[in-house]
C-alpha positions in Angstrom: 262.5 -92.9 52.6 260.9 -89.8 50.8 261.4 -88.1 54.0 265.0 -88.5 53.5 265.5 -88.0 49.3 263.6 -84.8 50.1 266.2 -83.4 53.1 269.3 -84.9 50.7 267.9 -83.0 47.8 267.3 -79.9 50.2 270.9 -80.0 50.6 271.9 -80.4 47.1 269.8 -77.5 46.4 271.5 -75.4 48.6 274.9 -76.1 47.9 274.3 -76.1 44.8 272.9 -72.4 44.6 276.1 -71.6 47.3 278.1 -72.4 44.9 276.3 -70.1 42.0 276.4 -67.3 44.3 279.9 -67.5 44.7 280.7 -67.6 41.3 278.7 -64.8 40.6 279.5 -62.6 44.2 283.5 -63.6 44.7 284.5 -62.9 48.0 283.3 -59.5 48.7 283.6 -58.3 52.4 280.5 -56.2 51.7 278.3 -58.4 49.6 274.8 -59.4 50.7 273.9 -63.0 50.4 270.9 -62.6 47.7 269.8 -66.3 48.4 269.9 -66.3 52.1 267.5 -63.1 51.5 265.1 -64.7 49.4 264.9 -67.1 51.8 263.9 -65.2 54.8 262.2 -63.0 52.5 259.4 -65.9 52.1 259.0 -66.7 55.8 256.7 -63.6 55.7 256.0 -61.3 53.0 253.8 -59.0 54.3 254.1 -55.6 54.6 254.6 -54.4 57.9 250.8 -52.8 59.0 249.0 -54.6 56.2 246.6 -57.3 55.6 248.2 -61.0 55.0 249.2 -60.5 51.2 249.5 -63.7 48.9 251.3 -64.2 45.6 250.8 -65.5 42.6 253.0 -66.0 40.4 252.5 -66.9 36.7 256.2 -68.8 35.4 257.4 -70.6 32.0 261.0 -70.5 31.0 259.1 -70.8 27.4 257.7 -67.6 25.9 254.7 -67.5 23.6 252.7 -69.4 26.1 250.7 -67.7 27.0 252.0 -66.3 30.2 251.3 -62.3 29.9 247.8 -63.1 28.8 247.5 -65.4 31.7 248.5 -63.2 33.9 246.6 -59.8 33.6 243.9 -61.8 32.6 243.7 -63.4 35.9 244.5 -60.6 37.9 241.8 -58.6 36.0 239.1 -61.6 36.9 240.2 -61.2 40.6 240.2 -57.4 41.1 236.3 -57.5 39.8 235.1 -60.1 42.2 236.1 -57.5 45.2 239.6 -58.3 45.6 243.0 -55.8 45.9 245.1 -57.1 43.3 248.5 -55.2 42.1 250.3 -57.2 38.5 253.8 -57.2 38.9 255.6 -57.0 35.5 258.6 -58.5 35.7 258.9 -59.8 32.7 261.8 -57.6 30.2 259.6 -57.5 28.0 257.3 -55.2 29.5 254.3 -57.1 27.9 251.8 -56.4 30.4 253.2 -52.6 31.0 252.3 -52.5 27.6 249.2 -53.7 27.5 247.8 -51.2 29.8 249.1 -48.3 27.8 247.5 -50.3 24.6 244.5 -48.7 25.7 244.6 -45.4 25.5 246.3 -45.6 22.4 244.0 -47.3 20.6 241.3 -45.6 21.6 239.7 -48.5 23.5 240.2 -47.8 27.6 240.6 -45.0 29.3 244.2 -44.6 30.8 243.3 -46.4 34.7 240.9 -48.3 32.8 242.5 -52.0 34.1 240.5 -52.7 37.6 244.4 -52.9 39.1 247.3 -51.1 39.3 250.2 -52.8 36.6 254.0 -52.3 38.0 257.0 -53.5 36.1 259.8 -54.3 38.4 262.7 -56.7 37.5 263.5 -59.3 38.6 266.7 -59.9 37.8 267.8 -56.7 40.0 268.7 -58.8 42.8 266.6 -60.3 45.8 266.9 -57.4 48.2 266.3 -55.0 45.2 263.0 -56.6 44.3 261.8 -57.9 47.9 262.6 -54.1 48.5 260.1 -53.0 46.0 257.7 -55.5 45.9 256.2 -54.1 49.3 256.3 -50.9 48.5 254.4 -51.2 45.6 251.9 -53.7 48.1 251.3 -51.6 50.6 250.8 -48.1 48.0 248.3 -49.9 46.3 247.3 -51.6 49.7 246.8 -54.3 47.3 246.2 -57.8 49.2 246.7 -59.9 46.4 250.3 -59.7 44.2 249.7 -61.4 40.9 253.6 -61.9 39.0 253.9 -62.2 35.2 257.6 -63.3 35.3 260.0 -63.2 32.7 260.5 -66.6 30.2 263.8 -67.7 29.5 265.5 -66.7 32.9 265.6 -69.5 35.8 267.0 -67.2 38.7 263.5 -64.5 38.0 261.6 -67.2 38.6 263.3 -69.1 41.1 262.8 -65.6 43.2 259.3 -65.8 42.2 258.7 -68.9 43.0 260.7 -68.1 46.6 257.8 -65.5 47.2 254.7 -67.2 46.4 251.7 -69.1 47.6 251.1 -70.4 44.5 252.7 -71.0 40.9 250.6 -71.2 38.3 252.7 -72.8 34.7 250.9 -72.2 31.1 251.0 -74.9 28.9 250.8 -75.2 25.6 249.9 -78.3 23.4 253.6 -78.4 21.7 255.7 -81.6 23.0 259.1 -79.0 23.0 256.3 -76.7 25.9 255.8 -79.6 27.4 259.4 -80.0 27.9 259.7 -76.1 29.3 256.8 -76.1 31.5 259.1 -79.5 33.2 262.0 -76.7 33.6 259.5 -74.5 35.1 257.6 -77.1 37.7 261.2 -77.9 38.6 262.0 -74.6 39.2 258.7 -74.2 41.2 259.1 -77.4 43.3 263.1 -75.8 44.4 261.7 -73.4 45.8 259.1 -75.1 48.1 262.7 -77.3 49.5 265.0 -74.9 49.9 261.5 -73.2 51.4 259.1 -75.2 54.1 258.5 -77.6 51.8 254.8 -76.9 51.1 254.8 -73.4 49.5 254.8 -72.7 46.4 252.0 -74.7 45.0 252.1 -75.3 41.3 249.1 -75.9 39.4 249.5 -76.1 35.6 247.3 -74.3 33.4 246.3 -75.9 29.4 247.1 -72.6 27.4 246.5 -71.8 24.1 244.3 -74.8 23.3 242.9 -75.2 20.2 239.2 -76.8 20.7 238.6 -80.8 17.8 242.7 -81.3 17.3 245.1 -84.4 18.3 247.3 -82.3 20.3 244.9 -80.5 22.7 242.7 -83.8 23.2 246.7 -85.8 24.2 247.5 -82.6 26.9 245.9 -83.3 29.6 247.8 -86.9 30.1 251.0 -85.2 29.2 250.2 -82.9 31.7 249.3 -85.3 34.4 252.2 -87.5 34.0 254.4 -83.6 35.5 252.6 -84.5 38.7 250.9 -81.6 39.8 247.2 -80.3 39.8 245.6 -79.2 35.9 244.0 -75.6 36.1 241.0 -75.4 33.9 242.2 -74.8 30.4 242.3 -71.2 28.3 240.9 -71.6 25.0 242.7 -69.9 21.8 240.4 -67.1 21.3 239.9 -64.3 19.0 238.5 -62.1 21.3 241.2 -62.8 23.6 243.0 -61.0 21.3 241.1 -58.2 19.7 241.3 -57.4 23.7 244.8 -57.6 23.7 244.9 -54.4 20.6 242.1 -52.5 22.3 244.0 -53.2 25.7 241.6 -53.9 27.7 241.1 -57.5 30.0 238.5 -60.1 28.4 236.5 -58.8 30.5 236.3 -55.4 29.8 235.9 -56.0 26.1 233.5 -59.2 26.2 232.3 -60.1 29.5 229.7 -63.1 28.7 232.5 -64.2 26.1 233.3 -67.4 26.4 236.8 -66.3 27.2 235.6 -64.6 30.2 234.2 -67.9 31.7 237.3 -69.7 31.4 239.3 -66.7 33.2 236.5 -66.6 35.8 236.9 -70.8 36.2 240.8 -70.4 36.4 239.8 -67.4 39.2 237.9 -69.8 41.3 240.9 -72.5 41.3 243.2 -70.4 41.7 241.1 -69.1 45.0 241.0 -72.2 46.0 244.3 -73.3 45.9 245.9 -70.1 48.3 242.6 -71.0 51.0 244.1 -74.6 50.9 
């Protein structure tokens, strides 16, 4: 019964997006089917001649949940562990890019001080353009691991990122409104999974901006469990994380032995385990 339901859901999803595609592009004989392109691209997201590239997307359709903080510090932690990491800033606000540029301006870091390159790439320009540019950036950086900071409030770019990803991380803050937004993000990632092979992307929920010893933080694990996906180690709201942003540094560069850095080490460990599943 479950298999039949999944297949039926997949057919409904394909029909829905096919109709939306026709609404957007009309009947142009020269238009490229962006949606079909995404599906074909997910079968092999490795640039030719390169090692296998694994992709992690950080997705939430609501802003202010710590998405960029998690994407950048997770990428930096993985890079510090010897991984060849590329961070893609797909958020129109360009927060990760500005963070990378903030160091020299604030006197807190030298140019190129981040342990991985940060490249800006708009996910709403179309799937073919996104995939082509992503491959070029991966080849230039010789990266084997990509972290995508996806845009908030835009479901289509989030779907593009999810379709290309091996793992999707969904940051969730202890707020009822943010739990609702997280549910939307989870559903987007599940749509990508249905449209692909029914296996990937894997999804992990990341408790974010936790304030210890509060009722909301205490009740969050039970609320997340109801979403039906694995729960990753949480990220606490700490002054050190804010100070690192001001200086344009990662938390490991700013306070390597801090509890905040330890939390990102735990998140990196969790994410790597999911990548090797």
